C-alpha positions in Angstrom: 11.1 13.9 16.6 13.1 10.7 16.5 13.2 8.5 13.4 13.8 4.8 13.6 14.5 2.0 11.1 12.9 -1.3 12.1 14.3 -4.6 10.7 13.4 -7.6 13.0 15.6 -10.7 12.7 12.8 -13.2 11.8 12.4 -11.3 8.5 14.9 -11.1 5.6 17.5 -8.5 6.0 15.9 -5.8 3.8 19.0 -3.6 4.0 20.8 -6.1 1.8 18.4 -5.1 -1.0 18.1 -1.4 -0.3 15.2 -0.7 2.1 14.0 -1.0 5.7 11.0 -3.1 6.7 9.6 -0.3 8.8 10.2 3.4 9.6 9.0 5.4 12.6 8.7 9.0 11.5 6.6 12.0 12.5 4.4 10.0 14.9 3.6 7.2 12.5 4.9 3.7 11.9 5.2 3.0 8.1 5.8 -0.4 6.8 7.3 -1.7 3.5 5.0 -4.1 1.8 5.1 -7.5 3.3 4.8 -10.7 1.3 4.8 -14.4 1.9 8.6 -14.6 2.2 10.7 -16.1 5.0 14.1 -15.0 6.2 15.8 -17.2 3.6 13.8 -15.6 0.7 11.6 -18.6 0.2 8.1 -17.9 -1.0 5.6 -19.5 1.3 2.5 -21.0 -0.3 1.1 -21.0 -3.8 -2.5 -19.9 -2.9 -3.8 -16.6 -1.6 -4.9 -17.8 1.8 -1.5 -19.3 2.7 0.4 -16.3 1.3 -1.9 -13.9 3.2 -1.3 -15.7 6.5 2.5 -15.5 6.0 2.4 -11.9 5.0 0.2 -11.0 8.1 2.6 -13.1 10.2 5.4 -10.8 8.9 3.3 -7.7 9.7 2.8 -9.1 13.2 6.6 -9.5 13.7 7.1 -5.8 12.7 4.3 -4.6 15.0 5.7 -6.6 17.9 9.1 -4.9 17.4 7.6 -1.6 18.3 5.2 -2.9 21.0 2.1 -2.7 18.9 -0.6 -5.2 17.7 -3.1 -5.5 14.9 -5.7 -3.6 16.9 -3.4 -0.5 16.7 -3.4 -0.5 12.8 -5.1 2.4 11.3 -4.6 1.7 7.6 -4.1 -1.4 5.5 -3.2 -1.4 1.8 -3.3 -4.7 0.0 -2.0 -5.3 -3.5 -3.5 -8.5 -4.9 -2.9 -10.3 -8.2 -6.4 -10.8 -9.7 -8.3 -9.3 -6.8 -11.8 -10.0 -8.3 -11.2 -13.7 -7.7 -8.7 -13.8 -4.9 -10.2 -11.1 -2.5 -13.3 -13.2 -1.9 -11.7 -16.6 -2.4 -9.1 -16.7 0.4 -7.8 -13.2 1.3 -10.9 -11.9 3.0 -11.0 -15.0 5.3 -7.5 -14.2 6.5 -8.2 -10.5 6.9 -11.2 -11.3 9.2 -9.1 -13.7 11.2 -6.5 -10.9 11.6 -8.7 -7.9 12.4 -11.7 -7.3 14.5 -14.2 -4.4 14.7 -13.4 -1.5 14.6 -11.6 -2.4 11.4 -8.8 -0.3 10.1 -9.2 1.6 6.8 -8.5 -0.8 4.0 -7.7 -0.3 0.4 -7.4 -3.3 -2.0 -5.6 -2.7 -5.2 -5.3 -5.0 -8.2 -1.8 -5.6 -9.4 -0.5 -7.0 -12.7 2.5 -8.4 -11.0 4.6 -8.0 -7.8 8.4 -8.1 -7.2 8.5 -11.9 -7.6 6.4 -13.9 -10.1 5.1 -16.2 -7.3 3.8 -13.4 -5.0 0.0 -13.2 -5.0 -0.3 -10.2 -2.6 1.6 -7.6 -0.7 0.4 -5.9 2.4 1.3 -2.5 3.9 0.1 -1.0 7.1 0.3 2.4 9.0 0.1 2.8 12.7 -0.2 6.2 14.5 2.1 6.5 17.5 1.8 8.7 20.6 4.8 10.4 22.1 4.8 7.8 24.8 4.8 5.0 22.2 7.8 6.5 20.5 9.6 7.0 23.9 9.1 3.3 24.7 10.9 2.3 21.5 14.4 1.2 22.5 17.0 1.3 19.7 19.5 -1.5 19.8 21.6 -0.4 16.8 20.5 -3.4 14.8 16.8 -4.4 14.8 15.8 -0.9 15.8 18.2 1.8 14.6 18.0 5.6 15.3 18.3 7.3 11.9 
């Protein structure tokens, strides 16, 4: 089965720092944790709601690169600094704006700190892909690379 690395242009070039934003392997789309960062490495927002919106915007860019949407997501893992306060005070609002019933599986984990001191959350998703979904992915050697 084909394997692809996914690195859309609107996101920071992750290869510069040793990873890919997404990998398609074994019939699943796996995504590196997305944070409230723009392509120039600026942290967007200093509150959980703003950061969650930017992180989910980045997730949407990745999903779009493989022809998928939030309704296709099967699993969400969210790492939150101080989840007891921030999950109900901001994050959950954005989550419900992003996902509808039937909701994906969702795990929320508390984190002491993330890769940057200003990050308040990091979001990962997984999407199952059919053979037709994988056949529809068109590698261009840059944004989508066959690996």
